[in-house]
N, C-alpha and C positions, 0 to 999 in steps of 0.2 A: 393336502391343499397347497397349491403353488403360491409363490409370493404375490403374484398379481391378483389371484383369486382372494387371497387374504386381505390385500390392500383395498380391493373394491368393496369390501365390507366396512372399511373405515371411512372412505371418501365418497361424497356425493358426486353425481355427474358433473364434469367440468373441473373437478379438483384432482383428477388423475388423468394424465395423457399418455398414450402409447403410439399415437399416429406418427409414422416416421417423419413426415414433413414438419410436424410440430416439434418433435424431438430434436431436429437438426439445430434449433436455436440454442439447445443446451449441450451441444457437443463440445464446446470449448468456452473459455472465458477470455480475459484480456490477452492471454498468451495463445493467439489464434493458430500458431504453428503446430499445436498438439490437439487432436480431436478424437473423441470416443463417443459413440452413440450409446446412451443409457437404455436400459430396458423400459424404464418409465420415469416420469416426473410427477411428483405429488406436491400439492399446494396446501399444506396444513393451515387451518385458521385457529387452531387451539393447541395448547400444550399436550392435551390428551392425544391428539392425532399424531404429534411428533413422537410421543412415547410409544404408541401402537406401531408406528412405522419402524422405529429403531428396534423395537422388540422383535418384530416379525423378521427383519433383516438378520438380526443376530441369531435367531432360532434356525433360520434357513441358510446361514452362512453367505448371505448376499451382501456385497459391499454397498455402502451408501456414502454420499457426500452432501453436506449442507451447502446451500448457496443463497446469496442475496441478489445483488445487482450484477454479479459476474464480472466485477472490475479487477479481480486478481490478475496481476501481471506476471506471476510466477507459475501459473497453471494450478493454483491451489484448489480450484473448484471444478477442474476437469473430471468428468465421471469415469469410472471403470466400465468397460464394455459389459453389458448385462447387469449393471448395478442400478441403484435407485438414486435419483436426485431429489433432495428435500428442499424445495424452493420456499424460502421463508418470507417472501414479499407480502403475504397477506397478514402476517403477524407483525403489524406495523403501527402498534398503538403506544403512545406515551401514557403509561399507566398512572404516573404520579409525578408532579413537580412539587418539591418540598423546600420552599425558599428559606424557612426558618433553620433548616439543617443543611442547606446547600446540597441537596440531593435530587436526583430524578431516577425514576424506575421506568425502564423502557423494554419493549419487545425487540427481538433481534433484527426484524425487518425494517426498523426505523432508519430513515436516511440520516446520516451524521448531522447535516446542517439543520435538520428539523428540531434537534434537541435545543440548540441555541435559540431558534425562533420561539420555541415554547417557553424558554426561560427568560427571554428578553423583557416581558412585562414586569418582571421582578428585579430587573437590573443585573441579571446573571447571564452566564453563557457556559458552553462546554468547550474546553480549550483545545483538545487535539483536532487538528484541521488538515487532514489529507487533501491533496490537490483535487481529488475527486469527491470532495465532501458534499457536493450538491447531488450526488447520485449513489455513492457507496453507502453501505448499511453498517450499523453499529455491530451487528453480529460478525461481519467480516473483519471489522476493525479489531474486535476482540480476538478473533482467530489468529490474526497476523500481527498483533501488537502494533498497529499502524501509527505512523508519526504525522508529520506535517510541518509547515513552515514555522509555527510558533512553539514547536516542541523543544527548541533550544533552551528556552526559559522555563517552560511548563511541564516538560516531560512527555512520554509516550502514553499510549492508551492504558498500559499497565499501571501508570501512576494515577489514573482517574477512575479505575474500576474498583469499587468497594466490595461488591457482592455479586454472586451469580447463582441462578437456578439453572441447572444443566441436566440434560438427559445423557447418562453415561452410555457407552456402546452396547451394554446389555439391556438397555431400556429402563434401568433404575434411575429415579430422579434424586439428585443430590443438591444441597445448598452449600455453596462455598463462600466463605467470608460473611459479610453482613452489611450493615449500613454505617458502621463505625470505622474511623481511621485506624483504630487500634485493634489488631487481630491477635488472639492468643493461639499458640500452637503453630503447626506447619502453615506456610503461606500457600494455601490451595488455590486461591484466585491467581496468584503469581505463577503457579504451575499450569493453570488452564489457559491464561491469556498468552497468546503467541504459540500455542501448541498446534496450530494449523489444522484444527478439526480432528486430530488424532485421539483426543480425549472425550469426544462426544459433541453434543449440540447445545449451545446456550439458548434458553427459552425466556429468560428474564434477566435483565442486567441493571444493577444499581450503580450509577455514575456520580462523580463529584461535579458540582457546579461551582463556578468562581464568579466573584463580583466583576462586572465589566470595568476595565481600567478607566481612571478619571481622565487621563490624557494619553494621546498617541502621537508620535512624530515619526515620519517615514522619510528616509534619505535614499536617493538614487545616485550612484557614482559610476562614471564611465571610465574605462581603462583602455589603454592601447595594446595590452597583452592579457591573455587569460591567466598566465602565471602571476602577473602583478596583482590581479584581482584575488587570486588564491592566497598570495602572501599577505594581502590587506586584511583578510579574515583573522589571521593569527595576530596581527597588530591590534585589531579592534579588541579581541579577547584579552590580549596581554595588557591592554591599557586599564584593565579592571572593570570595564563596562560589561554588563550582562544584557545585551539586547533581547527582545522577545523573538526576533528572527534575523537571520543573515542568510541571504540567498544569492546565488550566482547564476547568470545566464551568459552563454557565449554567443559569438557572432551568428551562428546558424539558428540558435534558439531565438535570438532577437529578430532575425529576419522572418522566422516562422510566426512569431507572436504578432509582429507588426502587420504581416499580411492577413492575419486572422482577426485581430481585434483593435488594431491601431491604438496601441497603448501609449504612443508618444515617446518611445525610447529613442535615444540617439542611434541612428541606423549605422553610423560609421564606426561605432565602438567595437573593439575586439571582445570586450566582456563588460557586463554590468554587475554591480553589487547593489543589492537592496537590503538596507538595514532599518529595522523598526524598533523603536523604544516604546514601552508603555508602562503605566503605573501612576502613582500620585503626581499631580501637576508640577509641583515644585521640583520633585526629584527628576522628572522627565526633562524639565527645562535645563536643569544643571547638567544632566548626562548628555543632552543634545549638544550643548556647547562643546563639551569634551569630544563627542563623537565627530563633529564637523572638523575639529582640529586634527584628529587622528586620520580621518579619511583624506583630508587635504594633504597631509604629510605622507600618504601612502602611494602617491603617484597618480592619483585620479586626475584626469584632465578636465573633467566637468562634474560638478556636484549640484544636484537639484534637491529641493525639499518640497514635499507634497504641500500644496497651498491650503487644501481643505479636504473634506472627506471624499468628495467626488474625485479629486486628483489622486488621493490614496487608493481609492477603489480601482481606478484605471491602471495604476501601477501593478496592483495585485492581480487584476484580471489578465494582464499580459503574462505574468508569471504562471498563474494557475491554468491558463489555457495552453501552455507551451507544449505539453505532451501531445495533445490532439492536433495542435497547429502544425507540428512537424510533419504530419501527413500531407501537408501542402508541398513539402519539399521532396518527398520520396514515396513510392508506392508501398514500401514496406519498411519497418524498422523494429529493432529490438530495444526495449527499455530495460537497461541493466540497473542493478541496485547493489552497491557495496559501500563500505565505510573505511575511511583512513583517518589516522590522527590529524587534527586540524593543522598542526605545525608542518605537515608534509604535503599539504594540498597543492602548493605551487609545483613541487617536484613531481607529484603524481599527475597533475594535469599536463605537464610537459611531456611525460612519458606516454600518456594517452594520445597526445598529438602525434608523437613519433609512431606509435602503433597504427594509428589511423592512416598515416602515409605508407607504412610498410604493407598494410593489407589492402590499400587502395579503396578504402571505404570511408565515407564522411561520418564524423561523430559529432553530434550536437550535445553540449553539456548544459544541463539545467539542474540545479541541486540545492539541497539544504546544507550550505557551506558551514554554517555554525556548528552543526553536528558532525561535520566531516562525511556526510551521507551523500555519496555521488549518485547521479542518475545519468550516465552517458547513454545517449540514444544512437544506436548504430544503424545507419541508413543503408538499405540495399534494395534490389529489385528482385522479388521472388520469381519473376518469369525468367530470369537469367540462370542457366544451369550452374550449380555450385555456389551461387551467391549467398544463399541462406546458410550453407555450411561454413562459408568463409566468415560471415557475420557472427555465427555462433562461436567459431574459434577465437575471433577477436574478443567477444564478450568473455570467454573463458580466460584469455590472457589478462584482461582487466581485473577479473576476480582474483586471479593468482597474484597480481600486483598488489591488490588490497591486502591479501594475506601476508605477503612479504613485508609490507609496510607496518604490520602490526594491527591491521584492521579486521574487518569481518566481511563475509560473503553476502550479508543482507543487513540493511538498515531498517526497512519497514515493509518490504514486499514479501518476506518469508523465503523459505527454501523451495517449497512446492515441488513441482516436477523439474522446473528449469535448472535448479542449482543443486540437486541432490547428489550429483557425482562429485561435487566439490566439498561436501560436508566432511568427508574423510581426509581431505587435504588440509582442512582447518583444524580438525580435531584428530586425536589419535584413535586407533581401533577400539581401545578400551572405553574411551569416552562415548563413541558412537554406540557401542554395545550397551553401555549403561543407560543411554537414552532409550534404546529399544526395550530394555527390561522394564523401564518405567511405563512405556506405552503398553506392553503386554500385560502389565499388572492390572490394567483396566480394560484391556481389549485383547484377550488371548487369541481370538480368531482374526484379528486385524480387519474388521469390517468397516471401521470408521476411517474414511478418506484413505483407503488402501493405496499403496504405491507412492505416497508423497513423502517427502523429506529424506527418507533413508535410501542410500544407494543399494543396487542389487535386485530390487523388486522388478519382475518381468511383466507386471500388469499392463504396462504401456508400451511394450515392445512393438515397434512398427506403427506407432500412433502419430509420428511426426508427419505433418502434411507438407511435402516438398512440392515446389513448382507452383503453377497458378492455382488460385482458389477453385474449389469444386464447382462453384457457380460460373466461373470463367470457362472452365473446361466444358461445362454443359451449354455454354453460349448464352446463359441468362444475363450476364453482365460483362462489361469490359472496362478496362481502365484507359484513361487518356494520358 
C-alpha cells in the first residue's frame, strides 16, 4: 500500500489534499525564494492522526514536515519534493488554563497571542512575543525557540516550556518534562525546543504563565546616527537597568512603518530606540527616572514617553509591523537573523552600513537590540538578473560578521534551509557531527524535516526560485 492510500484511510475527505493548485500554497513558507511541491498535505484534528501519519511516513521512508502558519523565515517548513506536510492548524485548542499553578496546556496550532488572551481574565499572560505573534503558532515557536521584543528580560520560548507530548519520528509518543519547574534527569524539553522539527512533532505543550506587570513605562528616543543608537543600548544595560525590551529601528524601517501604520515616529531620525520597563509600580518609577537620565546622556536628540496605553500600543504597532511594511519600499527582501554581543552593536551596525554601500543594496535594520539579535532586511528586486544572488551574498557577509564578533548565525529564526551552509563555519566538524548523531539517535532514516539545519543534504538542490514569481511568469499577477 502506498503512502497516499494509507493516509486516505486515516483522513476524511477535505483533510488530505493532493490537487496541484491547492498544494502550491504549501510549496514555501516565509522564505519564498525556496519552493518544493509536496506529495500531499494532511490536516490532522487529533493526536492519533498525527501518530498515524508519522508512523506511515517512517515505515515507507517518506519525509514529512510539520507546519503551522508558515511564518518561518529560514525555510524551516519548506517540504521535500514528494514528502508530506502535516498542517497542524486544526489542532488549535487551549486545553487548560491553570491560574493556581501559572500553567496552560495547548495544542501546537494555537496562535501565540491567543494564549495571553485566554490567560488575561486571570491577570496572567504568556511572555514570549515574536513580532508575528498574532499569526505564528506555538508549535513553530517551540520548533525554533522563538524570541521576541520582551525576551531580553523574560527569556526565549525554551524558558517558558515546561512539558511536551511529542510524536517521535518513528511514530512513538513520548512525554518530555512535565508541569513542574524542577526536572530530574536529562533536560529533554531543552533538547526538543529549538530542534527545528528534526526530533518529531509536538502535539501538546505545557507553558508557563506570568502575572501581568503592575506598571509599564515605554520610552522612545531618536538619534542622528544608527551607531549612536547601538552604543546607547550598551549604556542602558551597563547602568544596571534590566528593561523588558530594547528595540532599534533605522531610517528605512521608520519610513516603512510610518507609511504602513502611522506610528508617529520622528521621520527625520536616523535611528529610534524603544525601551520598555515593567514590574512593580514603585520599582518601575524609580528605574524610569534612571532610564531617562541614561538615554538623555547617550546622544538622543529627542526623547518621548508613552502617555497612555493607546500611545504605547501605537509605538509597538510600528515596530511589530516593520517587517511586512518594508514590502512598501522594495518588491523583494531577505530578512536575516544573527546575534552579536551587545557591546559591539555600534561597531557591527557601522560595518553593515559599509557592506550595504559596497553591494549597492539598501539594508533596513529593525531588531531586538537588548539581546544583540540583529534583523537586517536586505532589499532587492527579484526581477533584476543577479539581484537575489547579490542579496544572498550580502546576507552571508553579515552572518560571517556575527561569527567573527563572537555571536551566532541565528537568534530566533533557526538555521533551516537558509543558513545551513554557515553552521560549519560557526561550529567545528566534530560539533556538527555530534549534532547529527543526536538526530539519528531518534530518526535513523531522517524522515523528520529532512534537509534542514545540516549542510550537505541534496534534498533541496535546484529548489531556489530565481527571477520573477511563477505567477508573474504566468501573467497572473504583476508588480507596480
